[in-house]
N, C-alpha and C positions, 0 to 999 in steps of 0.2 A: 488182782492183777499184779504179778510179780515182776521183778526187774526194775531197773532204773527208768524213770519217766523221761520222755523226750520233750524238750522245750521247743515249742514252735515259735518261729519269729522270722524276721527278715533275714535272708541269706547274707552272710558276711560279704562285704564289698572290699575289693582289693584297693590298696592305696594307689592314687594316681601315679603313673610312671612318666618320667620325663622322656621325651623322644630321643631316639638314638642319634648321636652325632653323625652327619653324613661323612665327615672326614676327621682325622685326628686333630686334637687341639693344637699341637705343635705345628702341624701343617698350616693351620689357619694363621698362625703368627708369621710363618714364612711368606704366605700369600699377602698378608697385610703389609709386610715390609717391601714386597715387590711393588706394590701400588703406591705406597706412601713415601718411599725414599726416592728423591729426585734422581733422574737418570745420570746427571753429571757426577753423582757420587758413586756410581757403580764402578767396580774395578774394571780397568781396561777401557772405559769410555771417557775418562777425564781428558785425554788428549784428542779424542775424535770429535766430541760434541762442541768444542769452541768453534769449529768450522761449520756447524750445522746450518748457519744462515746462508752459506754458499751452496748448499746441496740443491740439486734440481728436484723437481717434483717427483720424478720417477724413482730416484734413489730414496727420497723421503717416504713415499708410499710403501716401497718394499721394506724399508727399515721399520716403519710403524706396524705393518702387517706382521712382521716377524716378532715384534715386541708383544703384540696382542696374541699371536699364536703361542708364544711361550707361556703367557698367562693361562690360556685355555688348557694347554698341556699340563701345567702345574695343578690346575683345579681337577682335571680328570685323574691325575695320579693320586691326589688326596682322596677322591672317591673310591678308587681302586683299593687303597690301603685299608679302608673301612668296609670293603665289600659292598659299596653303594654303586649306583649306576647313574648315568646322565638322565635316564628316563625317570629316576626317582625325584629329580630336581625340576625338570622342565616338561615332563610328560612326553607323550608321543603325538605324532601328527594324526588328527582324527581320520578314521577310516570311512565314515559316512559323509557324503557330500554336503548334506545339510549342516552338519557340525563344522565342516571346513568353511563353508560359506559364512557361518556365524563368526568364526575366528577371523576371517578376512575382513568382514565388516567392522568388527571391534578394533582390529588393527588399524584400519583406516580412520576410524573415529578418534582413537587415542593419539594417532600420529597427527591428526588435524589439531587436536587440543594442545599437543606439545608444540606444534609450529605456532599456533596462536599465542601460546605462552611466551615463546622466544621472541616473536614479533612485538608483543606488548612490552616486554622488558627492554627490548632493543630500542623501541621508539621512546620509551620513557626515560631510560638511563643512558642511552647511547650504545654503540656497538660493543659487544663483550670484549673481543680481542681483535682490534683493527688490523694487526700485523698478520692475521691469518687469512686475509681476503684473497691473497694471490695463491692459495693452496688449491683452488679449484682447477680441475683438469682442463687443458687447452687443446690437447690432441687426442686422437683415437687411442693411441697407446696409453696415454695418461688416464683416459676415461676407463679403459679396461682394468688398469691397475687400481684405480680409485674404487671401482665397483667391487673388486676383490677385497679391498680394504673395508668397504662398507659392509659386505656380507660377513667378513670376519668380526668386525666390530659389533654388528647387530646380533650375531649369534653369541659372541663372547660376553657382551654386557649382560645379556639375560641369563646365560649359564652361570656367570660368576656372581653378579650382584643380586639379581632377582631369583637366582637359584641357590648357588653355594652359600653366599653370605647370609641371605635371608633365612634359609633353612637352618644353617649353623647357629646363627644368633638366636633364632626361635628355640632351638633345641637346648641352647645354653641357658637362656633366661626363662623359658616357658611362657613368654609373652610376645604375641605377634606384633603389637604396636611398637615395643622396644626394638624388635628385630627390624621392622619396617623403617623406623627412623634411623637406626644404626646403619643399614645398608645405604640409605639415601645420603647420609652425611659422608660415608666413605666414598660413595659414587661421586659426590661433589669434590671432595678433596683429591681424589685420584686424577682429576683433570688438571691438576697443577696448582701451584701456590701464587701465581701471578695474575690470577683472574680478578676481575672487578667483583664487587658485591652482587651486582645484578647477574653476572655469569654464574657465580656460585649458587645463587638462589634458583636460577634456571635449572641447573643440574639437580639440585636438591628436590625441587617439585617434580621434575621428570622422574626421579627415582621413586618418589611417593606414588605418582600416578601409575607407573608401570608395575610397581610392587603390588599395589592393590589389584591391578588387572590380573597379574599372574596368580595371586592368591584366590581371587574370585573364580577364575576359570580352572584353577587347579592344573594349570598347564602354562608353558611358556610360549605356546604357538602364537597367540595373538600379540603378545608383547614383543616377541622376536620380529615378527612381520612389521609391527608398528615402529619398532626401533629402526629397522632397516629403511622403512619409508621415510622416516624423519631425517635420517642421514643423507639420503639421496636428494630429497626435495627441498630442504631448508636452505636458504641462501647462505653460502659459505661465509660471507662477511660478518654474519652474526655469531659465528662459532656455535652451531646449534647444540642443544643439550645432549643429543644422542651421539655426537661424534667424539666418542672417548678417545679413539686412536689418534684422530687429528689434533685434539686439544692436548695430547701429550707433547705437542710442539712447544707448549709453554715450559715444559720441564727441560727441554733441550737447551734453554737459554740460561 
């Protein structure tokens, strides 16, 4: 038999590839600065924010909704720059009713767990931020604006923290646990630097819970619904873990 012999063996395996970044790295730095730099240090806000304590709830709801809306827009721009999509991060709404029902049940379960966590920490260590108790809506107009804020916060938190940052950190490190912890720490710090230890722990564990839920379901549907449920149902006096936009109030002072 002429010719070179062919050696049989296992086919060559390609080296593991790191996941593509959902957004440019420089954009992640910009988004981190947006969340971590106190609002009072932002250009143009230094003269406005000292009077924030005198704002009525309607103006405050509108302002915080705008702050959250800017964050959502920034995140989407970053995805566009790397040709990623929102669906890549949080998935789509299930088309089959049975799957939708499962997501709704899981959302309710995790919202209940988040509320129990908030209540437990509040009863054990006291209210997280007592000065926030009067942020609850008192009129129909305030209620409608508060619900708009709640929807914006519920969608934004899951898109940005359990979507953008979780996937970005995982792509950078190649480790889901590091990414999960990283987004939870960031989620806690983004609520402001004047929180009590109990309040920061509440945000951290909330981030862990809903990060695990988003990763398990490979979708942000249940976590978005659960986040929104927690915002609307948890007593305002405890500054609930999911109320990111409301707890930005801490940064206004």
